[in-house]
PyMOL Python script that loads the backbone (N, CA, C, O; Angstrom):
from pymol import cmd

cmd.read_pdbstr("""\
ATOM      1  N   MET A   1     -80.318  79.460 -15.837  1.00  0.00           N
ATOM      2  CA  MET A   1     -79.136  79.612 -14.846  1.00  0.00           C
ATOM      3  C   MET A   1     -78.403  80.972 -15.325  1.00  0.00           C
ATOM      4  O   MET A   1     -78.490  81.446 -16.458  1.00  0.00           O
ATOM      5  N   ILE A   2     -77.712  81.475 -14.313  1.00  0.00           N
ATOM      6  CA  ILE A   2     -76.995  82.731 -14.438  1.00  0.00           C
ATOM      7  C   ILE A   2     -75.594  82.371 -14.001  1.00  0.00           C
ATOM      8  O   ILE A   2     -75.286  81.712 -13.008  1.00  0.00           O
ATOM      9  N   ALA A   3     -74.699  82.976 -15.013  1.00  0.00           N
ATOM     10  CA  ALA A   3     -73.140  82.840 -14.672  1.00  0.00           C
ATOM     11  C   ALA A   3     -72.767  84.309 -14.353  1.00  0.00           C
ATOM     12  O   ALA A   3     -73.246  85.273 -14.951  1.00  0.00           O
ATOM     13  N   ILE A   4     -71.823  84.383 -13.306  1.00  0.00           N
ATOM     14  CA  ILE A   4     -71.243  85.643 -13.037  1.00  0.00           C
ATOM     15  C   ILE A   4     -69.701  85.464 -13.224  1.00  0.00           C
ATOM     16  O   ILE A   4     -69.148  84.534 -12.637  1.00  0.00           O
ATOM     17  N   ILE A   5     -69.040  86.247 -13.955  1.00  0.00           N
ATOM     18  CA  ILE A   5     -67.630  86.131 -14.119  1.00  0.00           C
ATOM     19  C   ILE A   5     -67.018  87.449 -13.657  1.00  0.00           C
ATOM     20  O   ILE A   5     -67.408  88.529 -14.101  1.00  0.00           O
ATOM     21  N   VAL A   6     -65.956  87.319 -12.668  1.00  0.00           N
ATOM     22  CA  VAL A   6     -65.392  88.536 -12.110  1.00  0.00           C
ATOM     23  C   VAL A   6     -63.884  88.456 -12.340  1.00  0.00           C
ATOM     24  O   VAL A   6     -63.283  87.418 -12.061  1.00  0.00           O
ATOM     25  N   GLN A   7     -63.279  89.482 -12.822  1.00  0.00           N
ATOM     26  CA  GLN A   7     -61.855  89.516 -12.854  1.00  0.00           C
ATOM     27  C   GLN A   7     -61.296  90.543 -11.981  1.00  0.00           C
ATOM     28  O   GLN A   7     -61.708  91.698 -12.087  1.00  0.00           O
ATOM     29  N   ILE A   8     -60.362  90.225 -11.093  1.00  0.00           N
ATOM     30  CA  ILE A   8     -59.779  91.167 -10.080  1.00  0.00           C
ATOM     31  C   ILE A   8     -58.390  91.257 -10.294  1.00  0.00           C
ATOM     32  O   ILE A   8     -57.749  90.231 -10.524  1.00  0.00           O
ATOM     33  N   LYS A   9     -57.825  92.410 -10.244  1.00  0.00           N
ATOM     34  CA  LYS A   9     -56.352  92.697 -10.223  1.00  0.00           C
ATOM     35  C   LYS A   9     -56.087  93.196  -8.809  1.00  0.00           C
ATOM     36  O   LYS A   9     -56.438  94.298  -8.388  1.00  0.00           O
ATOM     37  N   VAL A  10     -55.372  92.183  -8.064  1.00  0.00           N
ATOM     38  CA  VAL A  10     -55.068  92.495  -6.547  1.00  0.00           C
ATOM     39  C   VAL A  10     -53.865  93.311  -6.448  1.00  0.00           C
ATOM     40  O   VAL A  10     -52.935  93.129  -7.234  1.00  0.00           O
ATOM     41  N   LYS A  11     -53.815  94.268  -5.463  1.00  0.00           N
ATOM     42  CA  LYS A  11     -52.655  94.883  -5.056  1.00  0.00           C
ATOM     43  C   LYS A  11     -51.599  93.852  -4.675  1.00  0.00           C
ATOM     44  O   LYS A  11     -51.907  92.954  -3.891  1.00  0.00           O
ATOM     45  N   PRO A  12     -50.407  93.927  -5.169  1.00  0.00           N
ATOM     46  CA  PRO A  12     -49.388  92.806  -4.802  1.00  0.00           C
ATOM     47  C   PRO A  12     -49.197  92.573  -3.409  1.00  0.00           C
ATOM     48  O   PRO A  12     -49.167  91.412  -3.001  1.00  0.00           O
ATOM     49  N   GLU A  13     -49.057  93.593  -2.584  1.00  0.00           N
ATOM     50  CA  GLU A  13     -48.953  93.480  -1.209  1.00  0.00           C
ATOM     51  C   GLU A  13     -50.181  92.877  -0.448  1.00  0.00           C
ATOM     52  O   GLU A  13     -50.079  92.542   0.733  1.00  0.00           O
ATOM     53  N   CYS A  14     -51.307  92.751  -1.132  1.00  0.00           N
ATOM     54  CA  CYS A  14     -52.490  92.289  -0.473  1.00  0.00           C
ATOM     55  C   CYS A  14     -52.962  90.904  -1.018  1.00  0.00           C
ATOM     56  O   CYS A  14     -54.082  90.471  -0.748  1.00  0.00           O
ATOM     57  N   LEU A  15     -52.046  90.206  -1.813  1.00  0.00           N
ATOM     58  CA  LEU A  15     -52.472  89.052  -2.386  1.00  0.00           C
ATOM     59  C   LEU A  15     -52.818  87.961  -1.366  1.00  0.00           C
ATOM     60  O   LEU A  15     -53.856  87.325  -1.545  1.00  0.00           O
ATOM     61  N   ASP A  16     -52.076  87.704  -0.362  1.00  0.00           N
ATOM     62  CA  ASP A  16     -52.360  86.729   0.662  1.00  0.00           C
ATOM     63  C   ASP A  16     -53.668  86.935   1.353  1.00  0.00           C
ATOM     64  O   ASP A  16     -54.471  86.018   1.523  1.00  0.00           O
ATOM     65  N   GLN A  17     -53.864  88.197   1.760  1.00  0.00           N
ATOM     66  CA  GLN A  17     -55.113  88.535   2.367  1.00  0.00           C
ATOM     67  C   GLN A  17     -56.262  88.308   1.417  1.00  0.00           C
ATOM     68  O   GLN A  17     -57.303  87.800   1.836  1.00  0.00           O
ATOM     69  N   MET A  18     -56.117  88.668   0.132  1.00  0.00           N
ATOM     70  CA  MET A  18     -57.282  88.434  -0.784  1.00  0.00           C
ATOM     71  C   MET A  18     -57.549  86.850  -0.899  1.00  0.00           C
ATOM     72  O   MET A  18     -58.679  86.366  -0.834  1.00  0.00           O
ATOM     73  N   LEU A  19     -56.460  86.160  -1.065  1.00  0.00           N
ATOM     74  CA  LEU A  19     -56.736  84.645  -1.160  1.00  0.00           C
ATOM     75  C   LEU A  19     -57.417  84.069   0.050  1.00  0.00           C
ATOM     76  O   LEU A  19     -58.249  83.175  -0.096  1.00  0.00           O
ATOM     77  N   GLU A  20     -57.100  84.545   1.255  1.00  0.00           N
ATOM     78  CA  GLU A  20     -57.703  84.113   2.430  1.00  0.00           C
ATOM     79  C   GLU A  20     -59.257  84.437   2.414  1.00  0.00           C
ATOM     80  O   GLU A  20     -60.112  83.634   2.789  1.00  0.00           O
ATOM     81  N   ALA A  21     -59.511  85.672   1.949  1.00  0.00           N
ATOM     82  CA  ALA A  21     -60.871  86.166   1.825  1.00  0.00           C
ATOM     83  C   ALA A  21     -61.614  85.314   0.816  1.00  0.00           C
ATOM     84  O   ALA A  21     -62.742  84.911   1.100  1.00  0.00           O
ATOM     85  N   MET A  22     -61.029  85.002  -0.393  1.00  0.00           N
ATOM     86  CA  MET A  22     -61.594  84.258  -1.387  1.00  0.00           C
ATOM     87  C   MET A  22     -61.973  82.837  -0.934  1.00  0.00           C
ATOM     88  O   MET A  22     -63.051  82.315  -1.219  1.00  0.00           O
ATOM     89  N   ALA A  23     -60.987  82.241  -0.192  1.00  0.00           N
ATOM     90  CA  ALA A  23     -61.261  80.945   0.280  1.00  0.00           C
ATOM     91  C   ALA A  23     -62.530  80.754   1.218  1.00  0.00           C
ATOM     92  O   ALA A  23     -63.324  79.815   1.156  1.00  0.00           O
ATOM     93  N   GLU A  24     -62.567  81.828   2.102  1.00  0.00           N
ATOM     94  CA  GLU A  24     -63.688  81.914   2.989  1.00  0.00           C
ATOM     95  C   GLU A  24     -64.994  82.052   2.168  1.00  0.00           C
ATOM     96  O   GLU A  24     -65.946  81.313   2.419  1.00  0.00           O
ATOM     97  N   ASN A  25     -65.051  82.952   1.229  1.00  0.00           N
ATOM     98  CA  ASN A  25     -66.166  83.198   0.434  1.00  0.00           C
ATOM     99  C   ASN A  25     -66.631  82.005  -0.392  1.00  0.00           C
ATOM    100  O   ASN A  25     -67.822  81.717  -0.515  1.00  0.00           O
ATOM    101  N   ALA A  26     -65.582  81.291  -0.979  1.00  0.00           N
ATOM    102  CA  ALA A  26     -65.939  80.153  -1.741  1.00  0.00           C
ATOM    103  C   ALA A  26     -66.553  79.026  -0.834  1.00  0.00           C
ATOM    104  O   ALA A  26     -67.514  78.359  -1.219  1.00  0.00           O
ATOM    105  N   LYS A  27     -65.960  78.848   0.378  1.00  0.00           N
ATOM    106  CA  LYS A  27     -66.479  77.751   1.271  1.00  0.00           C
ATOM    107  C   LYS A  27     -67.969  78.051   1.568  1.00  0.00           C
ATOM    108  O   LYS A  27     -68.745  77.095   1.561  1.00  0.00           O
ATOM    109  N   TYR A  28     -68.432  79.279   1.827  1.00  0.00           N
ATOM    110  CA  TYR A  28     -69.788  79.466   2.232  1.00  0.00           C
ATOM    111  C   TYR A  28     -70.753  79.598   1.062  1.00  0.00           C
ATOM    112  O   TYR A  28     -71.926  79.238   1.161  1.00  0.00           O
ATOM    113  N   SER A  29     -70.249  80.110  -0.027  1.00  0.00           N
ATOM    114  CA  SER A  29     -70.995  80.295  -1.278  1.00  0.00           C
ATOM    115  C   SER A  29     -71.438  79.051  -1.772  1.00  0.00           C
ATOM    116  O   SER A  29     -72.602  78.905  -2.146  1.00  0.00           O
ATOM    117  N   ASN A  30     -70.463  77.986  -1.810  1.00  0.00           N
ATOM    118  CA  ASN A  30     -70.778  76.639  -2.296  1.00  0.00           C
ATOM    119  C   ASN A  30     -71.845  75.941  -1.509  1.00  0.00           C
ATOM    120  O   ASN A  30     -72.371  74.927  -1.968  1.00  0.00           O
ATOM    121  N   GLN A  31     -72.198  76.446  -0.316  1.00  0.00           N
ATOM    122  CA  GLN A  31     -73.094  75.804   0.532  1.00  0.00           C
ATOM    123  C   GLN A  31     -74.497  76.398   0.341  1.00  0.00           C
ATOM    124  O   GLN A  31     -75.487  75.852   0.828  1.00  0.00           O
ATOM    125  N   GLU A  32     -74.562  77.569  -0.406  1.00  0.00           N
ATOM    126  CA  GLU A  32     -75.926  78.237  -0.502  1.00  0.00           C
ATOM    127  C   GLU A  32     -76.910  77.495  -1.401  1.00  0.00           C
ATOM    128  O   GLU A  32     -76.480  76.973  -2.429  1.00  0.00           O
ATOM    129  N   PRO A  33     -78.076  77.421  -1.113  1.00  0.00           N
ATOM    130  CA  PRO A  33     -79.143  76.841  -1.935  1.00  0.00           C
ATOM    131  C   PRO A  33     -79.153  77.716  -3.159  1.00  0.00           C
ATOM    132  O   PRO A  33     -79.120  78.941  -3.045  1.00  0.00           O
ATOM    133  N   GLY A  34     -79.201  77.062  -4.432  1.00  0.00           N
ATOM    134  CA  GLY A  34     -79.309  77.847  -5.638  1.00  0.00           C
ATOM    135  C   GLY A  34     -77.888  78.261  -6.095  1.00  0.00           C
ATOM    136  O   GLY A  34     -77.801  78.984  -7.087  1.00  0.00           O
ATOM    137  N   CYS A  35     -76.892  77.902  -5.520  1.00  0.00           N
ATOM    138  CA  CYS A  35     -75.405  78.156  -6.074  1.00  0.00           C
ATOM    139  C   CYS A  35     -75.024  76.876  -6.476  1.00  0.00           C
ATOM    140  O   CYS A  35     -74.873  75.981  -5.644  1.00  0.00           O
ATOM    141  N   GLN A  36     -74.827  76.673  -7.849  1.00  0.00           N
ATOM    142  CA  GLN A  36     -74.311  75.463  -8.418  1.00  0.00           C
ATOM    143  C   GLN A  36     -72.768  75.342  -8.282  1.00  0.00           C
ATOM    144  O   GLN A  36     -72.216  74.256  -8.103  1.00  0.00           O
ATOM    145  N   LYS A  37     -72.107  76.520  -8.377  1.00  0.00           N
ATOM    146  CA  LYS A  37     -70.638  76.595  -8.389  1.00  0.00           C
ATOM    147  C   LYS A  37     -70.104  77.941  -7.991  1.00  0.00           C
ATOM    148  O   LYS A  37     -70.640  78.964  -8.416  1.00  0.00           O
ATOM    149  N   TRP A  38     -69.101  77.972  -7.216  1.00  0.00           N
ATOM    150  CA  TRP A  38     -68.435  79.230  -6.921  1.00  0.00           C
ATOM    151  C   TRP A  38     -67.015  78.913  -6.818  1.00  0.00           C
ATOM    152  O   TRP A  38     -66.608  78.290  -5.837  1.00  0.00           O
ATOM    153  N   GLU A  39     -66.227  79.288  -7.747  1.00  0.00           N
ATOM    154  CA  GLU A  39     -64.787  78.924  -7.704  1.00  0.00           C
ATOM    155  C   GLU A  39     -63.957  80.159  -8.118  1.00  0.00           C
ATOM    156  O   GLU A  39     -64.433  81.117  -8.728  1.00  0.00           O
ATOM    157  N   TYR A  40     -62.698  80.047  -7.737  1.00  0.00           N
ATOM    158  CA  TYR A  40     -61.860  81.173  -8.055  1.00  0.00           C
ATOM    159  C   TYR A  40     -60.592  80.614  -8.641  1.00  0.00           C
ATOM    160  O   TYR A  40     -60.265  79.464  -8.350  1.00  0.00           O
ATOM    161  N   SER A  41     -59.853  81.351  -9.450  1.00  0.00           N
ATOM    162  CA  SER A  41     -58.519  80.937  -9.970  1.00  0.00           C
ATOM    163  C   SER A  41     -57.463  82.134 -10.066  1.00  0.00           C
ATOM    164  O   SER A  41     -57.770  83.323  -9.981  1.00  0.00           O
ATOM    165  N   GLN A  42     -56.321  81.694 -10.235  1.00  0.00           N
ATOM    166  CA  GLN A  42     -55.247  82.641 -10.216  1.00  0.00           C
ATOM    167  C   GLN A  42     -54.600  82.572 -11.736  1.00  0.00           C
ATOM    168  O   GLN A  42     -54.504  81.462 -12.258  1.00  0.00           O
ATOM    169  N   HIS A  43     -54.218  83.580 -12.351  1.00  0.00           N
ATOM    170  CA  HIS A  43     -53.660  83.632 -13.525  1.00  0.00           C
ATOM    171  C   HIS A  43     -52.283  82.819 -13.647  1.00  0.00           C
ATOM    172  O   HIS A  43     -51.493  82.830 -12.703  1.00  0.00           O
ATOM    173  N   LEU A  44     -52.042  82.191 -14.700  1.00  0.00           N
ATOM    174  CA  LEU A  44     -50.870  81.323 -14.737  1.00  0.00           C
ATOM    175  C   LEU A  44     -49.624  82.208 -14.702  1.00  0.00           C
ATOM    176  O   LEU A  44     -48.639  81.723 -14.144  1.00  0.00           O
ATOM    177  N   THR A  45     -49.521  83.472 -15.232  1.00  0.00           N
ATOM    178  CA  THR A  45     -48.276  84.089 -15.296  1.00  0.00           C
ATOM    179  C   THR A  45     -48.377  85.393 -14.430  1.00  0.00           C
ATOM    180  O   THR A  45     -47.331  85.977 -14.148  1.00  0.00           O
ATOM    181  N   ASP A  46     -49.572  85.874 -13.998  1.00  0.00           N
ATOM    182  CA  ASP A  46     -49.673  87.040 -13.183  1.00  0.00           C
ATOM    183  C   ASP A  46     -50.421  86.601 -11.969  1.00  0.00           C
ATOM    184  O   ASP A  46     -51.651  86.573 -11.939  1.00  0.00           O
ATOM    185  N   PRO A  47     -49.628  86.247 -10.928  1.00  0.00           N
ATOM    186  CA  PRO A  47     -50.416  85.842  -9.670  1.00  0.00           C
ATOM    187  C   PRO A  47     -51.308  86.834  -9.042  1.00  0.00           C
ATOM    188  O   PRO A  47     -52.177  86.427  -8.270  1.00  0.00           O
ATOM    189  N   ASN A  48     -51.185  88.112  -9.293  1.00  0.00           N
ATOM    190  CA  ASN A  48     -52.080  89.109  -8.840  1.00  0.00           C
ATOM    191  C   ASN A  48     -53.420  89.287  -9.578  1.00  0.00           C
ATOM    192  O   ASN A  48     -54.267  90.099  -9.207  1.00  0.00           O
ATOM    193  N   GLN A  49     -53.557  88.498 -10.618  1.00  0.00           N
ATOM    194  CA  GLN A  49     -54.790  88.598 -11.350  1.00  0.00           C
ATOM    195  C   GLN A  49     -55.612  87.297 -11.035  1.00  0.00           C
ATOM    196  O   GLN A  49     -55.184  86.172 -11.293  1.00  0.00           O
ATOM    197  N   LEU A  50     -56.841  87.551 -10.450  1.00  0.00           N
ATOM    198  CA  LEU A  50     -57.697  86.368 -10.017  1.00  0.00           C
ATOM    199  C   LEU A  50     -58.951  86.536 -10.845  1.00  0.00           C
ATOM    200  O   LEU A  50     -59.263  87.607 -11.366  1.00  0.00           O
ATOM    201  N   ALA A  51     -59.682  85.373 -10.942  1.00  0.00           N
ATOM    202  CA  ALA A  51     -60.958  85.310 -11.590  1.00  0.00           C
ATOM    203  C   ALA A  51     -61.884  84.544 -10.685  1.00  0.00           C
ATOM    204  O   ALA A  51     -61.448  83.637  -9.976  1.00  0.00           O
ATOM    205  N   ILE A  52     -63.185  84.897 -10.692  1.00  0.00           N
ATOM    206  CA  ILE A  52     -64.189  84.210  -9.899  1.00  0.00           C
ATOM    207  C   ILE A  52     -65.323  83.738 -11.065  1.00  0.00           C
ATOM    208  O   ILE A  52     -65.740  84.470 -11.964  1.00  0.00           O
ATOM    209  N   TYR A  53     -65.661  82.534 -10.859  1.00  0.00           N
ATOM    210  CA  TYR A  53     -66.672  82.011 -11.742  1.00  0.00           C
ATOM    211  C   TYR A  53     -67.838  81.340 -10.924  1.00  0.00           C
ATOM    212  O   TYR A  53     -67.675  80.326 -10.245  1.00  0.00           O
ATOM    213  N   GLU A  54     -69.007  81.998 -11.057  1.00  0.00           N
ATOM    214  CA  GLU A  54     -70.126  81.585 -10.194  1.00  0.00           C
ATOM    215  C   GLU A  54     -71.421  81.105 -10.991  1.00  0.00           C
ATOM    216  O   GLU A  54     -71.752  81.762 -11.978  1.00  0.00           O
ATOM    217  N   ILE A  55     -72.062  80.152 -10.669  1.00  0.00           N
ATOM    218  CA  ILE A  55     -73.248  79.733 -11.458  1.00  0.00           C
ATOM    219  C   ILE A  55     -74.338  79.641 -10.353  1.00  0.00           C
ATOM    220  O   ILE A  55     -74.186  79.058  -9.280  1.00  0.00           O
ATOM    221  N   TYR A  56     -75.409  80.265 -10.741  1.00  0.00           N
ATOM    222  CA  TYR A  56     -76.720  80.269  -9.745  1.00  0.00           C
ATOM    223  C   TYR A  56     -77.934  79.783 -10.549  1.00  0.00           C
ATOM    224  O   TYR A  56     -78.012  79.936 -11.768  1.00  0.00           O
ATOM    225  N   ASP A  57     -78.873  79.190  -9.805  1.00  0.00           N
ATOM    226  CA  ASP A  57     -80.085  78.708 -10.438  1.00  0.00           C
ATOM    227  C   ASP A  57     -80.890  79.806 -11.212  1.00  0.00           C
ATOM    228  O   ASP A  57     -81.431  79.637 -12.305  1.00  0.00           O
ATOM    229  N   ASP A  58     -80.882  80.955 -10.474  1.00  0.00           N
ATOM    230  CA  ASP A  58     -81.836  82.113 -11.026  1.00  0.00           C
ATOM    231  C   ASP A  58     -81.364  83.397 -10.307  1.00  0.00           C
ATOM    232  O   ASP A  58     -80.437  83.407  -9.496  1.00  0.00           O
ATOM    233  N   ALA A  59     -82.086  84.479 -10.677  1.00  0.00           N
ATOM    234  CA  ALA A  59     -81.816  85.768 -10.147  1.00  0.00           C
ATOM    235  C   ALA A  59     -81.985  85.913  -8.620  1.00  0.00           C
ATOM    236  O   ALA A  59     -81.296  86.686  -7.954  1.00  0.00           O
ATOM    237  N   GLU A  60     -82.975  85.096  -8.095  1.00  0.00           N
ATOM    238  CA  GLU A  60     -83.223  85.135  -6.649  1.00  0.00           C
ATOM    239  C   GLU A  60     -82.056  84.428  -5.939  1.00  0.00           C
ATOM    240  O   GLU A  60     -81.695  84.848  -4.840  1.00  0.00           O
ATOM    241  N   ALA A  61     -81.501  83.463  -6.464  1.00  0.00           N
ATOM    242  CA  ALA A  61     -80.220  82.827  -5.832  1.00  0.00           C
ATOM    243  C   ALA A  61     -79.120  83.799  -5.837  1.00  0.00           C
ATOM    244  O   ALA A  61     -78.379  83.879  -4.858  1.00  0.00           O
ATOM    245  N   VAL A  62     -78.948  84.599  -6.949  1.00  0.00           N
ATOM    246  CA  VAL A  62     -77.876  85.608  -6.942  1.00  0.00           C
ATOM    247  C   VAL A  62     -78.185  86.705  -5.818  1.00  0.00           C
ATOM    248  O   VAL A  62     -77.324  87.164  -5.067  1.00  0.00           O
ATOM    249  N   GLN A  63     -79.357  87.011  -5.810  1.00  0.00           N
ATOM    250  CA  GLN A  63     -79.758  88.163  -4.749  1.00  0.00           C
ATOM    251  C   GLN A  63     -79.596  87.579  -3.338  1.00  0.00           C
ATOM    252  O   GLN A  63     -79.193  88.331  -2.450  1.00  0.00           O
ATOM    253  N   ALA A  64     -79.878  86.308  -3.064  1.00  0.00           N
ATOM    254  CA  ALA A  64     -79.646  85.693  -1.727  1.00  0.00           C
ATOM    255  C   ALA A  64     -78.142  85.758  -1.435  1.00  0.00           C
ATOM    256  O   ALA A  64     -77.737  86.100  -0.323  1.00  0.00           O
ATOM    257  N   HIS A  65     -77.335  85.437  -2.415  1.00  0.00           N
ATOM    258  CA  HIS A  65     -75.839  85.417  -2.316  1.00  0.00           C
ATOM    259  C   HIS A  65     -75.375  86.840  -1.897  1.00  0.00           C
ATOM    260  O   HIS A  65     -74.605  86.982  -0.947  1.00  0.00           O
ATOM    261  N   MET A  66     -75.847  87.888  -2.611  1.00  0.00           N
ATOM    262  CA  MET A  66     -75.452  89.283  -2.338  1.00  0.00           C
ATOM    263  C   MET A  66     -75.839  89.628  -1.102  1.00  0.00           C
ATOM    264  O   MET A  66     -75.178  90.502  -0.542  1.00  0.00           O
ATOM    265  N   GLU A  67     -76.899  89.073  -0.451  1.00  0.00           N
ATOM    266  CA  GLU A  67     -77.352  89.496   0.919  1.00  0.00           C
ATOM    267  C   GLU A  67     -76.783  88.655   2.050  1.00  0.00           C
ATOM    268  O   GLU A  67     -76.989  88.976   3.221  1.00  0.00           O
ATOM    269  N   SER A  68     -76.048  87.553   1.710  1.00  0.00           N
ATOM    270  CA  SER A  68     -75.569  86.644   2.680  1.00  0.00           C
ATOM    271  C   SER A  68     -74.436  87.403   3.611  1.00  0.00           C
ATOM    272  O   SER A  68     -73.812  88.399   3.245  1.00  0.00           O
ATOM    273  N   GLU A  69     -74.306  86.818   4.736  1.00  0.00           N
ATOM    274  CA  GLU A  69     -73.408  87.502   5.665  1.00  0.00           C
ATOM    275  C   GLU A  69     -71.989  87.334   5.238  1.00  0.00           C
ATOM    276  O   GLU A  69     -71.186  88.255   5.388  1.00  0.00           O
ATOM    277  N   HIS A  70     -71.609  86.043   4.642  1.00  0.00           N
ATOM    278  CA  HIS A  70     -70.202  85.914   4.243  1.00  0.00           C
ATOM    279  C   HIS A  70     -69.945  86.816   3.035  1.00  0.00           C
ATOM    280  O   HIS A  70     -68.839  87.345   2.927  1.00  0.00           O
ATOM    281  N   PHE A  71     -70.925  87.031   2.091  1.00  0.00           N
ATOM    282  CA  PHE A  71     -70.626  88.027   1.056  1.00  0.00           C
ATOM    283  C   PHE A  71     -70.376  89.445   1.543  1.00  0.00           C
ATOM    284  O   PHE A  71     -69.499  90.164   1.065  1.00  0.00           O
ATOM    285  N   LYS A  72     -71.206  89.809   2.532  1.00  0.00           N
ATOM    286  CA  LYS A  72     -71.007  91.164   3.116  1.00  0.00           C
ATOM    287  C   LYS A  72     -69.681  91.361   3.747  1.00  0.00           C
ATOM    288  O   LYS A  72     -69.070  92.426   3.652  1.00  0.00           O
ATOM    289  N   ARG A  73     -69.172  90.171   4.489  1.00  0.00           N
ATOM    290  CA  ARG A  73     -67.821  90.193   5.125  1.00  0.00           C
ATOM    291  C   ARG A  73     -66.745  90.423   4.012  1.00  0.00           C
ATOM    292  O   ARG A  73     -65.838  91.251   4.108  1.00  0.00           O
ATOM    293  N   TRP A  74     -66.954  89.586   2.936  1.00  0.00           N
ATOM    294  CA  TRP A  74     -65.940  89.622   1.746  1.00  0.00           C
ATOM    295  C   TRP A  74     -65.922  90.992   1.176  1.00  0.00           C
ATOM    296  O   TRP A  74     -64.846  91.536   0.927  1.00  0.00           O
ATOM    297  N   PHE A  75     -67.085  91.590   0.953  1.00  0.00           N
ATOM    298  CA  PHE A  75     -67.126  92.905   0.196  1.00  0.00           C
ATOM    299  C   PHE A  75     -66.849  94.051   1.089  1.00  0.00           C
ATOM    300  O   PHE A  75     -66.740  95.174   0.595  1.00  0.00           O
ATOM    301  N   ALA A  76     -66.719  93.853   2.424  1.00  0.00           N
ATOM    302  CA  ALA A  76     -66.295  94.928   3.300  1.00  0.00           C
ATOM    303  C   ALA A  76     -64.763  95.016   3.289  1.00  0.00           C
ATOM    304  O   ALA A  76     -64.206  96.046   3.669  1.00  0.00           O
ATOM    305  N   VAL A  77     -64.046  93.901   2.840  1.00  0.00           N
ATOM    306  CA  VAL A  77     -62.692  93.933   2.817  1.00  0.00           C
ATOM    307  C   VAL A  77     -62.147  93.945   1.388  1.00  0.00           C
ATOM    308  O   VAL A  77     -61.181  94.659   1.119  1.00  0.00           O
ATOM    309  N   ALA A  78     -62.750  93.157   0.439  1.00  0.00           N
ATOM    310  CA  ALA A  78     -62.171  93.028  -0.882  1.00  0.00           C
ATOM    311  C   ALA A  78     -61.848  94.218  -1.596  1.00  0.00           C
ATOM    312  O   ALA A  78     -60.747  94.273  -2.144  1.00  0.00           O
ATOM    313  N   PRO A  79     -62.721  95.282  -1.684  1.00  0.00           N
ATOM    314  CA  PRO A  79     -62.456  96.424  -2.420  1.00  0.00           C
ATOM    315  C   PRO A  79     -61.141  97.215  -1.995  1.00  0.00           C
ATOM    316  O   PRO A  79     -60.590  97.988  -2.778  1.00  0.00           O
ATOM    317  N   THR A  80     -60.703  96.992  -0.795  1.00  0.00           N
ATOM    318  CA  THR A  80     -59.526  97.596  -0.289  1.00  0.00           C
ATOM    319  C   THR A  80     -58.248  96.822  -0.796  1.00  0.00           C
ATOM    320  O   THR A  80     -57.132  97.343  -0.804  1.00  0.00           O
ATOM    321  N   LEU A  81     -58.479  95.660  -1.179  1.00  0.00           N
ATOM    322  CA  LEU A  81     -57.271  94.861  -1.643  1.00  0.00           C
ATOM    323  C   LEU A  81     -56.999  94.884  -3.175  1.00  0.00           C
ATOM    324  O   LEU A  81     -55.885  94.593  -3.612  1.00  0.00           O
ATOM    325  N   TRP A  82     -58.021  95.231  -3.970  1.00  0.00           N
ATOM    326  CA  TRP A  82     -57.898  95.225  -5.365  1.00  0.00           C
ATOM    327  C   TRP A  82     -57.498  96.525  -6.037  1.00  0.00           C
ATOM    328  O   TRP A  82     -57.837  97.601  -5.544  1.00  0.00           O
ATOM    329  N   GLU A  83     -56.796  96.453  -7.132  1.00  0.00           N
ATOM    330  CA  GLU A  83     -56.440  97.669  -7.929  1.00  0.00           C
ATOM    331  C   GLU A  83     -57.666  97.897  -8.904  1.00  0.00           C
ATOM    332  O   GLU A  83     -58.064  99.037  -9.144  1.00  0.00           O
ATOM    333  N   SER A  84     -58.242  96.786  -9.448  1.00  0.00           N
ATOM    334  CA  SER A  84     -59.390  96.891 -10.304  1.00  0.00           C
ATOM    335  C   SER A  84     -60.183  95.611 -10.303  1.00  0.00           C
ATOM    336  O   SER A  84     -59.735  94.512  -9.975  1.00  0.00           O
ATOM    337  N   LYS A  85     -61.488  95.886 -10.729  1.00  0.00           N
ATOM    338  CA  LYS A  85     -62.430  94.654 -10.788  1.00  0.00           C
ATOM    339  C   LYS A  85     -63.374  94.962 -11.992  1.00  0.00           C
ATOM    340  O   LYS A  85     -63.881  96.060 -12.220  1.00  0.00           O
ATOM    341  N   GLU A  86     -63.524  93.873 -12.696  1.00  0.00           N
ATOM    342  CA  GLU A  86     -64.604  93.892 -13.801  1.00  0.00           C
ATOM    343  C   GLU A  86     -65.419  92.676 -13.554  1.00  0.00           C
ATOM    344  O   GLU A  86     -64.899  91.638 -13.143  1.00  0.00           O
ATOM    345  N   SER A  87     -66.735  92.790 -13.806  1.00  0.00           N
ATOM    346  CA  SER A  87     -67.696  91.654 -13.792  1.00  0.00           C
ATOM    347  C   SER A  87     -68.773  91.730 -14.850  1.00  0.00           C
ATOM    348  O   SER A  87     -69.063  92.779 -15.425  1.00  0.00           O
ATOM    349  N   GLY A  88     -69.293  90.675 -15.054  1.00  0.00           N
ATOM    350  CA  GLY A  88     -70.557  90.472 -15.898  1.00  0.00           C
ATOM    351  C   GLY A  88     -71.497  89.448 -15.450  1.00  0.00           C
ATOM    352  O   GLY A  88     -71.084  88.482 -14.808  1.00  0.00           O
ATOM    353  N   ARG A  89     -72.710  89.585 -15.736  1.00  0.00           N
ATOM    354  CA  ARG A  89     -73.715  88.463 -15.615  1.00  0.00           C
ATOM    355  C   ARG A  89     -74.063  88.010 -16.865  1.00  0.00           C
ATOM    356  O   ARG A  89     -74.160  88.801 -17.803  1.00  0.00           O
ATOM    357  N   TYR A  90     -74.295  86.639 -17.015  1.00  0.00           N
ATOM    358  CA  TYR A  90     -74.580  85.989 -18.238  1.00  0.00           C
ATOM    359  C   TYR A  90     -75.703  85.022 -18.022  1.00  0.00           C
ATOM    360  O   TYR A  90     -75.770  84.343 -16.997  1.00  0.00           O
ATOM    361  N   GLN A  91     -76.614  84.957 -19.018  1.00  0.00           N
ATOM    362  CA  GLN A  91     -77.665  83.910 -18.979  1.00  0.00           C
ATOM    363  C   GLN A  91     -77.002  82.661 -19.714  1.00  0.00           C
ATOM    364  O   GLN A  91     -76.459  82.703 -20.817  1.00  0.00           O
ATOM    365  N   ILE A  92     -77.145  81.559 -18.911  1.00  0.00           N
ATOM    366  CA  ILE A  92     -76.513  80.352 -19.532  1.00  0.00           C
ATOM    367  C   ILE A  92     -77.536  79.751 -20.479  1.00  0.00           C
ATOM    368  O   ILE A  92     -78.681  79.531 -20.085  1.00  0.00           O
ATOM    369  N   LEU A  93     -77.148  79.480 -21.721  1.00  0.00           N
ATOM    370  CA  LEU A  93     -78.039  79.105 -22.756  1.00  0.00           C
ATOM    371  C   LEU A  93     -78.049  77.597 -22.835  1.00  0.00           C
ATOM    372  O   LEU A  93     -78.755  77.027 -23.667  1.00  0.00           O
TER     373      LEU A  93
END
""", "prot")
cmd.dss("prot")
cmd.show_as("cartoon", "prot")
cmd.util.cbc("prot")
cmd.orient("prot")
């Protein structure tokens, strides 16, 4: 299995829009075959810092997610809403 961890620093004026986009992405991502979990969280003391935690069966499931229409919609908007983004892919042992 593969875990993807993403940390996003959202522009303060864009937080509500980002949270709406995240909710839509989570809704559809969690329905994908091969996606075991797709969740997002908000930092306890910095509301503009969000984290995404995704778990997929394999690389093919990750690729299917990246090619999905809901991911494309999210990625068309999300980069305009964040100040920074860091992510990594990990093999679950």
